[in-house]
Structure formats: structure tokens, C-alpha cells
C-alpha positions as CSV (number, residue, x, y, z in Angstrom):
1,M,-39.7,-38.4,17.5
2,K,-40.8,-35.2,19.4
3,K,-37.8,-35.5,21.6
4,A,-35.4,-35.6,18.7
5,V,-37.1,-32.6,17.2
6,R,-36.7,-30.7,20.4
7,V,-33.0,-31.6,20.5
8,L,-32.6,-30.4,16.9
9,V,-34.4,-27.0,17.8
10,W,-32.2,-26.6,20.8
11,L,-29.2,-27.2,18.7
12,A,-30.2,-24.8,16.1
13,I,-30.9,-22.1,18.7
14,G,-27.5,-22.7,20.3
15,F,-25.7,-22.6,17.1
16,G,-27.6,-19.3,16.3
17,I,-26.5,-17.7,19.5
18,S,-22.8,-18.8,19.2
19,E,-22.9,-17.3,15.6
20,L,-24.4,-14.0,17.1
21,I,-21.7,-13.9,19.8
22,Y,-18.8,-14.7,17.3
23,H,-19.9,-12.0,14.8
24,Y,-21.2,-9.2,17.1
25,G,-19.8,-10.0,20.6
26,L,-16.7,-12.0,21.6
27,E,-14.0,-13.7,19.6
28,L,-10.8,-15.9,20.5
29,L,-7.8,-14.7,18.4
30,K,-4.4,-16.2,18.0
31,V,-1.9,-13.5,17.8
32,P,0.0,-13.8,14.4
33,T,3.3,-11.9,15.2
34,S,5.5,-10.4,17.9
35,S,4.8,-6.8,17.3
36,M,3.0,-6.4,20.7
37,S,5.9,-8.1,22.6
38,P,6.7,-8.3,25.5
39,G,3.2,-8.0,26.8
40,I,1.5,-10.1,24.2
41,E,3.7,-12.6,22.2
42,A,3.1,-14.6,18.9
43,G,1.1,-17.5,19.4
44,D,-0.8,-16.0,22.5
45,Y,-4.6,-16.1,22.4
46,V,-6.5,-12.9,23.3
47,L,-10.3,-12.4,23.7
48,V,-11.6,-9.7,21.4
49,N,-14.4,-7.6,22.8
50,K,-16.5,-6.5,19.9
51,F,-18.8,-4.4,22.1
52,I,-16.1,-1.8,22.1
53,P,-16.4,0.3,20.1
54,G,-19.6,-1.6,19.2
55,P,-20.6,-4.5,16.8
56,R,-20.3,-3.3,13.2
57,Y,-22.5,-3.8,10.2
58,K,-22.3,-3.3,6.5
59,A,-18.4,-3.0,7.0
60,N,-17.7,-3.8,3.4
61,D,-19.7,-0.7,2.2
62,P,-18.2,2.7,3.5
63,N,-21.7,4.3,2.2
64,R,-23.8,2.1,4.4
65,Y,-21.5,1.1,7.2
66,G,-22.5,1.6,10.9
67,R,-22.1,0.4,14.4
68,F,-24.3,-0.6,17.3
69,A,-23.3,1.8,19.9
70,L,-23.5,-0.5,23.0
71,S,-20.4,0.7,24.8
72,R,-17.6,3.3,24.7
73,S,-15.5,4.7,21.8
74,L,-11.8,3.9,21.3
75,N,-9.4,5.5,23.6
76,Y,-5.6,6.2,23.5
77,G,-3.7,3.1,24.5
78,D,-6.5,0.6,23.7
79,I,-5.2,-2.7,22.1
80,V,-7.3,-3.2,19.0
81,V,-8.0,-6.0,16.6
82,F,-8.7,-4.7,12.9
83,N,-8.7,-6.0,9.3
84,F,-5.4,-5.2,7.8
85,P,-6.1,-2.2,5.4
86,E,-3.5,-3.0,2.9
87,A,-4.7,-6.6,2.4
88,D,-7.5,-5.7,0.0
89,T,-5.5,-7.0,-3.0
90,I,-3.9,-10.4,-3.4
91,V,-1.1,-10.9,-5.8
92,P,-0.9,-14.4,-7.2
93,N,2.6,-14.1,-8.7
94,K,4.0,-12.5,-5.4
95,P,2.6,-14.6,-2.6
96,G,3.1,-13.2,0.9
97,E,3.9,-9.7,-0.4
98,S,1.9,-6.7,-0.1
99,Y,0.4,-5.3,-3.4
100,Y,1.0,-1.8,-2.4
101,L,4.5,-2.1,-1.1
102,L,5.3,-3.7,-4.5
103,R,3.7,-0.9,-6.4
104,R,5.8,1.6,-4.4
105,R,9.0,-0.5,-4.7
106,D,8.7,-1.3,-8.5
107,A,7.1,1.8,-9.7
108,G,9.7,2.2,-12.5
109,I,9.1,-1.3,-14.0
110,D,7.7,-1.3,-17.4
111,T,5.5,-4.5,-16.8
112,L,4.1,-3.2,-13.6
113,L,0.5,-2.9,-14.7
114,T,0.6,-6.2,-16.9
115,E,-1.2,-9.4,-15.8
116,E,2.0,-11.3,-16.5
117,Y,3.7,-9.5,-13.6
118,W,0.9,-9.6,-11.3
119,G,-1.2,-12.5,-12.0
120,E,-4.9,-12.2,-11.9
121,L,-5.4,-9.9,-8.8
122,E,-7.8,-11.0,-6.1
123,V,-9.8,-8.3,-4.2
124,L,-10.8,-8.9,-0.7
125,K,-13.8,-7.4,1.1
126,V,-13.0,-5.7,4.5
127,T,-14.2,-8.4,6.6
128,Q,-12.2,-11.0,4.5
129,R,-8.8,-9.5,5.2
130,P,-6.3,-10.7,7.7
131,R,-6.7,-9.6,11.4
132,M,-3.9,-7.5,13.1
133,I,-3.4,-6.4,16.5
134,K,-1.8,-3.1,17.6
135,R,-2.2,-0.2,20.1
136,V,-4.1,3.0,19.4
137,A,-1.5,5.7,19.2
138,A,-3.8,8.7,18.0
139,L,-7.5,9.3,17.6
140,P,-9.6,11.0,14.8
141,G,-9.0,14.8,14.7
142,D,-5.5,14.4,16.0
143,N,-2.3,15.8,14.4
144,I,0.6,13.4,14.4
145,Q,4.3,13.7,13.6
146,I,7.1,11.4,14.3
147,I,10.4,13.4,15.0
148,R,13.6,11.4,15.4
149,G,11.8,8.2,16.3
150,V,9.4,9.8,18.9
151,L,5.6,10.0,18.2
152,N,4.1,13.5,18.8
153,V,0.2,13.8,19.1
154,N,-1.1,17.3,18.9
155,G,2.4,18.6,19.7
156,V,2.9,16.4,22.8
157,E,5.6,13.7,22.9
158,K,4.1,10.1,23.6
159,D,5.6,7.1,25.0
160,F,7.1,4.9,22.2
161,R,7.3,1.4,23.5
162,I,10.5,-0.5,22.5
163,S,11.1,-4.1,23.6
164,S,14.2,-4.4,25.9
165,G,17.3,-5.6,24.3
166,D,16.7,-3.9,20.9
167,S,19.2,-1.6,19.4
168,V,17.6,1.4,17.8
169,I,19.0,3.1,14.8
170,I,17.3,6.5,14.1
171,L,17.3,7.5,10.4
172,P,17.9,11.4,9.8
173,P,15.2,13.6,8.3
174,G,14.8,13.7,4.5
175,V,16.0,10.2,3.9
176,Y,13.1,9.0,1.7
177,D,11.8,5.5,2.4
178,P,9.3,4.2,-0.2
179,Y,8.0,1.6,2.2
180,V,6.8,4.3,4.6
181,F,3.4,5.9,4.5
182,P,2.4,7.6,2.1
183,G,5.0,6.1,-0.3
184,N,5.5,9.4,-2.0
185,Y,9.0,10.9,-2.6
186,R,7.6,14.5,-2.6
187,H,7.3,14.2,1.3
188,G,10.6,12.4,1.9
189,W,9.3,10.7,5.0
190,N,10.9,7.7,6.7
191,V,9.9,5.6,9.7
192,D,11.6,7.9,12.2
193,N,10.7,11.2,10.7
194,L,7.1,11.3,9.4
195,G,4.3,14.1,9.2
196,P,2.9,16.3,10.2
197,F,-0.3,14.4,9.3
198,Y,-3.9,15.0,10.2
199,L,-6.0,12.1,11.0
200,P,-9.5,12.5,9.5
201,R,-12.6,12.7,11.6
202,K,-16.1,11.7,10.2
203,G,-17.5,15.0,8.8
204,D,-14.3,16.7,8.4
205,V,-13.7,18.8,5.3
206,L,-10.5,18.4,3.2
207,V,-9.6,21.2,0.9
208,L,-8.4,19.7,-2.1
209,D,-4.8,20.8,-3.5
210,P,-1.9,19.1,-5.3
211,K,0.2,19.1,-2.1
212,T,-2.3,17.4,0.3
213,F,-4.0,15.1,-2.0
214,P,-1.2,12.5,-2.2
215,L,-1.6,12.1,1.7
216,Y,-5.2,11.3,1.3
217,E,-5.6,9.7,-2.1
218,R,-5.7,6.2,-0.9
219,I,-8.2,7.0,1.9
220,L,-10.5,8.8,-0.5
221,K,-10.3,6.3,-3.4
222,V,-10.1,3.0,-1.6
223,F,-11.5,3.4,2.0
224,E,-14.2,5.8,1.2
225,A,-14.8,4.4,-2.2
226,S,-15.2,7.8,-3.9
227,A,-14.6,8.3,-7.6
228,I,-12.3,11.3,-7.1
229,E,-9.5,12.2,-9.5
230,Q,-7.0,14.8,-10.0
231,R,-6.4,16.6,-13.5
232,G,-3.5,19.0,-13.3
233,N,-4.2,21.1,-10.3
234,S,-8.0,20.5,-10.5
235,F,-10.1,17.8,-8.8
236,Y,-13.2,16.0,-10.0
237,L,-15.8,13.9,-8.3
238,D,-18.0,11.8,-10.4
239,G,-16.8,13.8,-13.4
240,K,-17.9,17.1,-11.7
241,P,-15.3,19.7,-10.4
242,V,-14.9,19.9,-6.7
243,Q,-12.7,22.1,-4.4
244,Q,-13.2,20.0,-1.1
245,Y,-14.3,16.5,0.2
246,V,-16.1,15.6,3.4
247,F,-15.0,12.4,5.1
248,K,-17.5,9.5,5.8
249,M,-15.5,7.8,8.7
250,N,-13.1,8.2,11.4
251,Y,-9.4,7.0,11.0
252,Y,-6.9,5.8,13.7
253,W,-3.2,5.7,13.9
254,V,-1.9,2.5,15.5
255,H,1.6,1.3,16.6
256,G,2.9,-2.0,17.8
257,D,4.7,-2.0,21.2
258,N,7.7,-3.8,19.8
259,R,8.7,-0.8,17.6
260,N,11.5,-2.5,15.7
261,R,9.4,-5.5,14.7
262,S,6.2,-3.9,14.1
263,F,4.5,-3.4,10.7
264,D,2.1,-0.6,11.7
265,S,0.7,2.8,10.6
266,R,4.1,4.1,10.1
267,Y,4.2,2.1,7.0
268,W,0.7,1.7,5.5
269,G,-1.1,4.7,7.3
270,P,-4.2,5.1,9.2
271,V,-6.9,2.3,10.0
272,P,-10.5,3.3,8.8
273,E,-13.2,2.9,11.3
274,N,-15.0,0.2,9.4
275,H,-11.9,-2.0,9.8
276,I,-12.0,-2.1,13.6
277,V,-13.1,-5.5,15.0
278,G,-12.8,-4.8,18.6
279,V,-10.6,-4.2,21.7
280,V,-8.5,-6.8,23.5
281,K,-8.7,-6.9,27.3
282,H,-5.1,-7.6,28.5
283,R,-3.2,-7.4,31.8
């Protein structure tokens, strides 16, 4: 009897340790797409190191979110795994389609906001959202701009990886694409001509005005969970007039190595820090 109890105790301890490792240390992930080809292919398994940038806690609450700083911060070129920022809302009547892409595409449809059109929307917490894998292209505090298909970070051209054999068609400036971040026709951005855009850093102050607010509206309302609203040319937070906002988190810009087959920050914008799961060690 005592031997059986000891076995159960050791099994419980082993299970607890494995859970701690899974949630806060290492995780094996099957790559879902070919966006990181040719280095990482769809179906490959990668080991996710959660010690970089540190195991997260309270990730579902931007007001309480934090990390155990056990290692370094993210760097340019890091391959990161993260919870997909635009997967916070599931549309039952449109399986497999992005809620936000549908909103941008079908903005003129009268039935847009009806339950008949959407179905009963399901909201997912940060940690429940599907995982994606991309490469860090720009860090918090950077200014980014894509000019004729080339990413510029702080005014310096960066390598834009393209898989061999792909033919690249570059769109001219001013050709608005509703599927591209921020999905606002006033900016007229497309996948090859985007920005300039400043990546927020924790503690940065955003001066609120009608021109810049559309760029950061989703960040403020969804990722930072602030009750900020625009009324004409004025802004209100919790019903009180405000002229500026202080960011709670860092934000990252990510790209896939396989440019023509990568659904990345060019389409849905920056990745909030609390969505970052860890870094992939790859050859």
C-alpha cells in the first residue's frame, strides 16, 4: 500500500513538473503554414523556448500582465511564436475567416452588425488563440515603412526574405488594399507601400488626434483594453476628455520569410507583448 502511495506521489510530482515546463519553459510546436519557408516548412516541429523573453503571467489581462525576466529581450531576426492577435473573435457563420478582415471587406453591408450575418460571436482569451510563427522585423520604439516592397526600419533598408522561384509583383503607392493594416482608406496603404508607422513602446505617450487615432485605435481598445472613444475631434477615456494616452505594453512588427505566402504584420499590424509565447531555436 505504501509503495503504491509513493508511486502516485512521484507520478503527481512528475506531472506537475511537466506542466510547469510546458507552461513556463519549453514547448514542441507543429508549424501550421509555409510562411517561414524554406528554413521552416509546414508540418515541421520546432522547440519553443519560453525563457526568451521570459515566461508570461496574467497574459489575458493587459492591466496585470507581466513576465519573469529570466533571460534576454527579443532581438531583430528572432523567430518567435505568438498567439495570433486577430483571432480574438470567432465568426460561427464564416468558419475559417477572420472577423476583422470580414469587417474591413464588408463594411458597406447593411446586415454587417446583425447576429443573422455573423452568428453568435465567440471571444477568445489571448492564451486560447491559435499560435503563429514569424520573424521579428522591428522592435518597440522603431519607425517602420515599406517602400516598393522593401521594409525600412528607422530609415534603413532591411533584408526582405523571398523564397526562391517566387515572382514578385510590386503594387504602386496609393493603391488602397482593405486587407492591409490598418484597413483604413484614408491612409491608402497596400502590402508594398505602408507607413510610416511608429511601433509603441511601454510608457510612450501618444498625442491623440483624428489623423493618428485610426492607426492605433485597435491597439488602444482591444490590446490595451482602454475605454477610449472619439467624438468629433475630441477624445474621451472613461467618459473624461483626454489629449494623450500612455501605452501599457511593447509592440513588435513581424514578417514571414516566405513573403508572398505570409500572413503577417503587413496585414494585421503589430504583435502585443503579452501575445509573445517564446523564441524558436533554429539552424
